[in-house]
Chimera marker file (.cmm) of the C-alpha trace (Angstrom):
<marker_set name="trace">
<marker id="1" x="-220.482" y="-37.268" z="103.374" r="1" g="1" b="0" radius="0.5"/>
<marker id="2" x="-221.366" y="-40.968" z="103.569" r="1" g="1" b="0" radius="0.5"/>
<marker id="3" x="-217.958" y="-42.172" z="102.411" r="1" g="1" b="0" radius="0.5"/>
<marker id="4" x="-216.218" y="-40.120" z="105.115" r="1" g="1" b="0" radius="0.5"/>
<marker id="5" x="-218.194" y="-41.957" z="107.790" r="1" g="1" b="0" radius="0.5"/>
<marker id="6" x="-218.286" y="-45.422" z="106.150" r="1" g="1" b="0" radius="0.5"/>
<marker id="7" x="-214.684" y="-46.276" z="105.273" r="1" g="1" b="0" radius="0.5"/>
<marker id="8" x="-214.174" y="-48.947" z="104.117" r="1" g="1" b="0" radius="0.5"/>
<marker id="9" x="-217.608" y="-48.868" z="102.499" r="1" g="1" b="0" radius="0.5"/>
<marker id="10" x="-220.057" y="-51.323" z="104.097" r="1" g="1" b="0" radius="0.5"/>
<marker id="11" x="-223.261" y="-49.552" z="103.041" r="1" g="1" b="0" radius="0.5"/>
<marker id="12" x="-224.374" y="-49.264" z="106.672" r="1" g="1" b="0" radius="0.5"/>
<marker id="13" x="-224.291" y="-46.320" z="109.067" r="1" g="1" b="0" radius="0.5"/>
<marker id="14" x="-225.869" y="-45.832" z="112.456" r="1" g="1" b="0" radius="0.5"/>
<marker id="15" x="-229.108" y="-43.891" z="112.351" r="1" g="1" b="0" radius="0.5"/>
<marker id="16" x="-227.823" y="-41.002" z="114.482" r="1" g="1" b="0" radius="0.5"/>
<marker id="17" x="-224.964" y="-40.350" z="112.032" r="1" g="1" b="0" radius="0.5"/>
<marker id="18" x="-227.434" y="-40.372" z="109.152" r="1" g="1" b="0" radius="0.5"/>
<marker id="19" x="-229.791" y="-37.955" z="110.889" r="1" g="1" b="0" radius="0.5"/>
<marker id="20" x="-226.907" y="-35.569" z="111.570" r="1" g="1" b="0" radius="0.5"/>
<marker id="21" x="-225.733" y="-35.859" z="107.966" r="1" g="1" b="0" radius="0.5"/>
<marker id="22" x="-229.208" y="-35.272" z="106.497" r="1" g="1" b="0" radius="0.5"/>
<marker id="23" x="-229.662" y="-32.158" z="108.616" r="1" g="1" b="0" radius="0.5"/>
<marker id="24" x="-226.527" y="-30.745" z="106.961" r="1" g="1" b="0" radius="0.5"/>
<marker id="25" x="-227.743" y="-31.285" z="103.378" r="1" g="1" b="0" radius="0.5"/>
<marker id="26" x="-230.134" y="-28.600" z="102.078" r="1" g="1" b="0" radius="0.5"/>
<marker id="27" x="-233.605" y="-29.437" z="100.754" r="1" g="1" b="0" radius="0.5"/>
<marker id="28" x="-235.029" y="-30.900" z="98.621" r="1" g="1" b="0" radius="0.5"/>
<marker id="29" x="-232.574" y="-33.788" z="98.926" r="1" g="1" b="0" radius="0.5"/>
<marker id="30" x="-231.640" y="-33.310" z="102.561" r="1" g="1" b="0" radius="0.5"/>
<marker id="31" x="-233.501" y="-31.710" z="105.400" r="1" g="1" b="0" radius="0.5"/>
<marker id="32" x="-231.353" y="-28.653" z="106.185" r="1" g="1" b="0" radius="0.5"/>
<marker id="33" x="-231.642" y="-26.968" z="109.535" r="1" g="1" b="0" radius="0.5"/>
<marker id="34" x="-234.747" y="-24.990" z="110.371" r="1" g="1" b="0" radius="0.5"/>
<marker id="35" x="-237.132" y="-24.727" z="113.289" r="1" g="1" b="0" radius="0.5"/>
<marker id="36" x="-239.418" y="-27.272" z="111.632" r="1" g="1" b="0" radius="0.5"/>
<marker id="37" x="-236.782" y="-29.740" z="110.454" r="1" g="1" b="0" radius="0.5"/>
<marker id="38" x="-235.392" y="-31.101" z="113.671" r="1" g="1" b="0" radius="0.5"/>
<marker id="39" x="-233.838" y="-34.419" z="114.628" r="1" g="1" b="0" radius="0.5"/>
<marker id="40" x="-237.309" y="-35.760" z="115.491" r="1" g="1" b="0" radius="0.5"/>
<marker id="41" x="-238.708" y="-34.675" z="112.127" r="1" g="1" b="0" radius="0.5"/>
<marker id="42" x="-235.911" y="-36.516" z="110.280" r="1" g="1" b="0" radius="0.5"/>
<marker id="43" x="-236.340" y="-39.555" z="112.531" r="1" g="1" b="0" radius="0.5"/>
<marker id="44" x="-240.051" y="-39.590" z="111.662" r="1" g="1" b="0" radius="0.5"/>
<marker id="45" x="-239.204" y="-39.555" z="107.934" r="1" g="1" b="0" radius="0.5"/>
<marker id="46" x="-236.627" y="-42.314" z="108.492" r="1" g="1" b="0" radius="0.5"/>
<marker id="47" x="-239.445" y="-44.686" z="109.460" r="1" g="1" b="0" radius="0.5"/>
<marker id="48" x="-239.555" y="-45.485" z="105.734" r="1" g="1" b="0" radius="0.5"/>
<marker id="49" x="-236.052" y="-46.975" z="105.940" r="1" g="1" b="0" radius="0.5"/>
<marker id="50" x="-235.322" y="-50.498" z="107.107" r="1" g="1" b="0" radius="0.5"/>
<marker id="51" x="-233.480" y="-50.648" z="110.426" r="1" g="1" b="0" radius="0.5"/>
<marker id="52" x="-230.744" y="-53.280" z="110.710" r="1" g="1" b="0" radius="0.5"/>
<marker id="53" x="-229.237" y="-54.672" z="113.928" r="1" g="1" b="0" radius="0.5"/>
<marker id="54" x="-227.279" y="-52.115" z="115.912" r="1" g="1" b="0" radius="0.5"/>
<marker id="55" x="-229.554" y="-49.249" z="114.733" r="1" g="1" b="0" radius="0.5"/>
<marker id="56" x="-227.902" y="-49.340" z="111.311" r="1" g="1" b="0" radius="0.5"/>
<marker id="57" x="-229.480" y="-48.101" z="108.068" r="1" g="1" b="0" radius="0.5"/>
<marker id="58" x="-228.373" y="-49.120" z="104.574" r="1" g="1" b="0" radius="0.5"/>
<marker id="59" x="-227.216" y="-46.615" z="101.959" r="1" g="1" b="0" radius="0.5"/>
<marker id="60" x="-229.779" y="-47.755" z="99.354" r="1" g="1" b="0" radius="0.5"/>
<marker id="61" x="-232.666" y="-47.130" z="101.773" r="1" g="1" b="0" radius="0.5"/>
<marker id="62" x="-231.474" y="-43.596" z="102.470" r="1" g="1" b="0" radius="0.5"/>
<marker id="63" x="-231.045" y="-42.891" z="98.747" r="1" g="1" b="0" radius="0.5"/>
<marker id="64" x="-234.590" y="-44.153" z="98.104" r="1" g="1" b="0" radius="0.5"/>
<marker id="65" x="-235.962" y="-41.926" z="100.892" r="1" g="1" b="0" radius="0.5"/>
<marker id="66" x="-234.176" y="-38.901" z="99.450" r="1" g="1" b="0" radius="0.5"/>
<marker id="67" x="-235.382" y="-39.735" z="95.930" r="1" g="1" b="0" radius="0.5"/>
<marker id="68" x="-238.959" y="-39.953" z="97.206" r="1" g="1" b="0" radius="0.5"/>
<marker id="69" x="-238.586" y="-36.575" z="98.938" r="1" g="1" b="0" radius="0.5"/>
<marker id="70" x="-237.165" y="-35.032" z="95.744" r="1" g="1" b="0" radius="0.5"/>
<marker id="71" x="-240.018" y="-36.526" z="93.706" r="1" g="1" b="0" radius="0.5"/>
<marker id="72" x="-242.593" y="-34.939" z="96.018" r="1" g="1" b="0" radius="0.5"/>
<marker id="73" x="-240.746" y="-31.619" z="95.804" r="1" g="1" b="0" radius="0.5"/>
<marker id="74" x="-240.814" y="-31.741" z="91.966" r="1" g="1" b="0" radius="0.5"/>
<marker id="75" x="-244.557" y="-32.420" z="92.122" r="1" g="1" b="0" radius="0.5"/>
<marker id="76" x="-245.032" y="-29.444" z="94.501" r="1" g="1" b="0" radius="0.5"/>
<marker id="77" x="-246.309" y="-31.931" z="97.050" r="1" g="1" b="0" radius="0.5"/>
<marker id="78" x="-245.631" y="-32.016" z="100.782" r="1" g="1" b="0" radius="0.5"/>
<marker id="79" x="-242.674" y="-34.038" z="102.031" r="1" g="1" b="0" radius="0.5"/>
<marker id="80" x="-244.893" y="-35.567" z="104.685" r="1" g="1" b="0" radius="0.5"/>
<marker id="81" x="-246.831" y="-37.421" z="101.946" r="1" g="1" b="0" radius="0.5"/>
<marker id="82" x="-244.179" y="-40.162" z="101.770" r="1" g="1" b="0" radius="0.5"/>
<marker id="83" x="-246.679" y="-42.731" z="103.012" r="1" g="1" b="0" radius="0.5"/>
<marker id="84" x="-248.586" y="-42.527" z="99.718" r="1" g="1" b="0" radius="0.5"/>
<marker id="85" x="-245.508" y="-43.207" z="97.593" r="1" g="1" b="0" radius="0.5"/>
<marker id="86" x="-243.896" y="-46.399" z="96.462" r="1" g="1" b="0" radius="0.5"/>
<marker id="87" x="-241.257" y="-47.402" z="93.945" r="1" g="1" b="0" radius="0.5"/>
<marker id="88" x="-243.815" y="-47.430" z="91.106" r="1" g="1" b="0" radius="0.5"/>
<marker id="89" x="-244.037" y="-43.639" z="91.350" r="1" g="1" b="0" radius="0.5"/>
<marker id="90" x="-240.637" y="-43.353" z="89.695" r="1" g="1" b="0" radius="0.5"/>
<marker id="91" x="-240.974" y="-43.572" z="85.957" r="1" g="1" b="0" radius="0.5"/>
<marker id="92" x="-238.343" y="-42.906" z="83.309" r="1" g="1" b="0" radius="0.5"/>
<marker id="93" x="-239.844" y="-39.451" z="82.673" r="1" g="1" b="0" radius="0.5"/>
<marker id="94" x="-239.464" y="-38.539" z="86.343" r="1" g="1" b="0" radius="0.5"/>
<marker id="95" x="-235.831" y="-39.583" z="86.372" r="1" g="1" b="0" radius="0.5"/>
<marker id="96" x="-235.263" y="-37.453" z="83.245" r="1" g="1" b="0" radius="0.5"/>
<marker id="97" x="-236.822" y="-34.421" z="84.912" r="1" g="1" b="0" radius="0.5"/>
<marker id="98" x="-234.767" y="-35.050" z="88.049" r="1" g="1" b="0" radius="0.5"/>
<marker id="99" x="-231.600" y="-35.214" z="85.967" r="1" g="1" b="0" radius="0.5"/>
<marker id="100" x="-232.484" y="-31.947" z="84.193" r="1" g="1" b="0" radius="0.5"/>
<marker id="101" x="-233.127" y="-30.123" z="87.456" r="1" g="1" b="0" radius="0.5"/>
<marker id="102" x="-230.084" y="-31.417" z="89.280" r="1" g="1" b="0" radius="0.5"/>
<link id1="1" id2="2" r="1" g="1" b="0" radius="0.2"/>
<link id1="2" id2="3" r="1" g="1" b="0" radius="0.2"/>
<link id1="3" id2="4" r="1" g="1" b="0" radius="0.2"/>
<link id1="4" id2="5" r="1" g="1" b="0" radius="0.2"/>
<link id1="5" id2="6" r="1" g="1" b="0" radius="0.2"/>
<link id1="6" id2="7" r="1" g="1" b="0" radius="0.2"/>
<link id1="7" id2="8" r="1" g="1" b="0" radius="0.2"/>
<link id1="8" id2="9" r="1" g="1" b="0" radius="0.2"/>
<link id1="9" id2="10" r="1" g="1" b="0" radius="0.2"/>
<link id1="10" id2="11" r="1" g="1" b="0" radius="0.2"/>
<link id1="11" id2="12" r="1" g="1" b="0" radius="0.2"/>
<link id1="12" id2="13" r="1" g="1" b="0" radius="0.2"/>
<link id1="13" id2="14" r="1" g="1" b="0" radius="0.2"/>
<link id1="14" id2="15" r="1" g="1" b="0" radius="0.2"/>
<link id1="15" id2="16" r="1" g="1" b="0" radius="0.2"/>
<link id1="16" id2="17" r="1" g="1" b="0" radius="0.2"/>
<link id1="17" id2="18" r="1" g="1" b="0" radius="0.2"/>
<link id1="18" id2="19" r="1" g="1" b="0" radius="0.2"/>
<link id1="19" id2="20" r="1" g="1" b="0" radius="0.2"/>
<link id1="20" id2="21" r="1" g="1" b="0" radius="0.2"/>
<link id1="21" id2="22" r="1" g="1" b="0" radius="0.2"/>
<link id1="22" id2="23" r="1" g="1" b="0" radius="0.2"/>
<link id1="23" id2="24" r="1" g="1" b="0" radius="0.2"/>
<link id1="24" id2="25" r="1" g="1" b="0" radius="0.2"/>
<link id1="25" id2="26" r="1" g="1" b="0" radius="0.2"/>
<link id1="26" id2="27" r="1" g="1" b="0" radius="0.2"/>
<link id1="27" id2="28" r="1" g="1" b="0" radius="0.2"/>
<link id1="28" id2="29" r="1" g="1" b="0" radius="0.2"/>
<link id1="29" id2="30" r="1" g="1" b="0" radius="0.2"/>
<link id1="30" id2="31" r="1" g="1" b="0" radius="0.2"/>
<link id1="31" id2="32" r="1" g="1" b="0" radius="0.2"/>
<link id1="32" id2="33" r="1" g="1" b="0" radius="0.2"/>
<link id1="33" id2="34" r="1" g="1" b="0" radius="0.2"/>
<link id1="34" id2="35" r="1" g="1" b="0" radius="0.2"/>
<link id1="35" id2="36" r="1" g="1" b="0" radius="0.2"/>
<link id1="36" id2="37" r="1" g="1" b="0" radius="0.2"/>
<link id1="37" id2="38" r="1" g="1" b="0" radius="0.2"/>
<link id1="38" id2="39" r="1" g="1" b="0" radius="0.2"/>
<link id1="39" id2="40" r="1" g="1" b="0" radius="0.2"/>
<link id1="40" id2="41" r="1" g="1" b="0" radius="0.2"/>
<link id1="41" id2="42" r="1" g="1" b="0" radius="0.2"/>
<link id1="42" id2="43" r="1" g="1" b="0" radius="0.2"/>
<link id1="43" id2="44" r="1" g="1" b="0" radius="0.2"/>
<link id1="44" id2="45" r="1" g="1" b="0" radius="0.2"/>
<link id1="45" id2="46" r="1" g="1" b="0" radius="0.2"/>
<link id1="46" id2="47" r="1" g="1" b="0" radius="0.2"/>
<link id1="47" id2="48" r="1" g="1" b="0" radius="0.2"/>
<link id1="48" id2="49" r="1" g="1" b="0" radius="0.2"/>
<link id1="49" id2="50" r="1" g="1" b="0" radius="0.2"/>
<link id1="50" id2="51" r="1" g="1" b="0" radius="0.2"/>
<link id1="51" id2="52" r="1" g="1" b="0" radius="0.2"/>
<link id1="52" id2="53" r="1" g="1" b="0" radius="0.2"/>
<link id1="53" id2="54" r="1" g="1" b="0" radius="0.2"/>
<link id1="54" id2="55" r="1" g="1" b="0" radius="0.2"/>
<link id1="55" id2="56" r="1" g="1" b="0" radius="0.2"/>
<link id1="56" id2="57" r="1" g="1" b="0" radius="0.2"/>
<link id1="57" id2="58" r="1" g="1" b="0" radius="0.2"/>
<link id1="58" id2="59" r="1" g="1" b="0" radius="0.2"/>
<link id1="59" id2="60" r="1" g="1" b="0" radius="0.2"/>
<link id1="60" id2="61" r="1" g="1" b="0" radius="0.2"/>
<link id1="61" id2="62" r="1" g="1" b="0" radius="0.2"/>
<link id1="62" id2="63" r="1" g="1" b="0" radius="0.2"/>
<link id1="63" id2="64" r="1" g="1" b="0" radius="0.2"/>
<link id1="64" id2="65" r="1" g="1" b="0" radius="0.2"/>
<link id1="65" id2="66" r="1" g="1" b="0" radius="0.2"/>
<link id1="66" id2="67" r="1" g="1" b="0" radius="0.2"/>
<link id1="67" id2="68" r="1" g="1" b="0" radius="0.2"/>
<link id1="68" id2="69" r="1" g="1" b="0" radius="0.2"/>
<link id1="69" id2="70" r="1" g="1" b="0" radius="0.2"/>
<link id1="70" id2="71" r="1" g="1" b="0" radius="0.2"/>
<link id1="71" id2="72" r="1" g="1" b="0" radius="0.2"/>
<link id1="72" id2="73" r="1" g="1" b="0" radius="0.2"/>
<link id1="73" id2="74" r="1" g="1" b="0" radius="0.2"/>
<link id1="74" id2="75" r="1" g="1" b="0" radius="0.2"/>
<link id1="75" id2="76" r="1" g="1" b="0" radius="0.2"/>
<link id1="76" id2="77" r="1" g="1" b="0" radius="0.2"/>
<link id1="77" id2="78" r="1" g="1" b="0" radius="0.2"/>
<link id1="78" id2="79" r="1" g="1" b="0" radius="0.2"/>
<link id1="79" id2="80" r="1" g="1" b="0" radius="0.2"/>
<link id1="80" id2="81" r="1" g="1" b="0" radius="0.2"/>
<link id1="81" id2="82" r="1" g="1" b="0" radius="0.2"/>
<link id1="82" id2="83" r="1" g="1" b="0" radius="0.2"/>
<link id1="83" id2="84" r="1" g="1" b="0" radius="0.2"/>
<link id1="84" id2="85" r="1" g="1" b="0" radius="0.2"/>
<link id1="85" id2="86" r="1" g="1" b="0" radius="0.2"/>
<link id1="86" id2="87" r="1" g="1" b="0" radius="0.2"/>
<link id1="87" id2="88" r="1" g="1" b="0" radius="0.2"/>
<link id1="88" id2="89" r="1" g="1" b="0" radius="0.2"/>
<link id1="89" id2="90" r="1" g="1" b="0" radius="0.2"/>
<link id1="90" id2="91" r="1" g="1" b="0" radius="0.2"/>
<link id1="91" id2="92" r="1" g="1" b="0" radius="0.2"/>
<link id1="92" id2="93" r="1" g="1" b="0" radius="0.2"/>
<link id1="93" id2="94" r="1" g="1" b="0" radius="0.2"/>
<link id1="94" id2="95" r="1" g="1" b="0" radius="0.2"/>
<link id1="95" id2="96" r="1" g="1" b="0" radius="0.2"/>
<link id1="96" id2="97" r="1" g="1" b="0" radius="0.2"/>
<link id1="97" id2="98" r="1" g="1" b="0" radius="0.2"/>
<link id1="98" id2="99" r="1" g="1" b="0" radius="0.2"/>
<link id1="99" id2="100" r="1" g="1" b="0" radius="0.2"/>
<link id1="100" id2="101" r="1" g="1" b="0" radius="0.2"/>
<link id1="101" id2="102" r="1" g="1" b="0" radius="0.2"/>
</marker_set>
């Protein structure tokens, strides 16, 4: 999905395109469409991504957000607990489990 919107690849997309894209991808990676997962819900979760000039977001920040969400899902934790996470939460064992599941 990203490559279709970012050609040639710059690594940056506008936040509205990303929100639309993430609403199309089913959970746990994306947000999927439901009454609870609206544009505002995704925008709230996107607060964990750095915003560049022109309301642009970098690919690596989106991937990290989605990895954090997947990690919480594997732990049977709530996706709204992103505030308590950081990069240290991802150990080799977690990446192995993620690879096995997906």
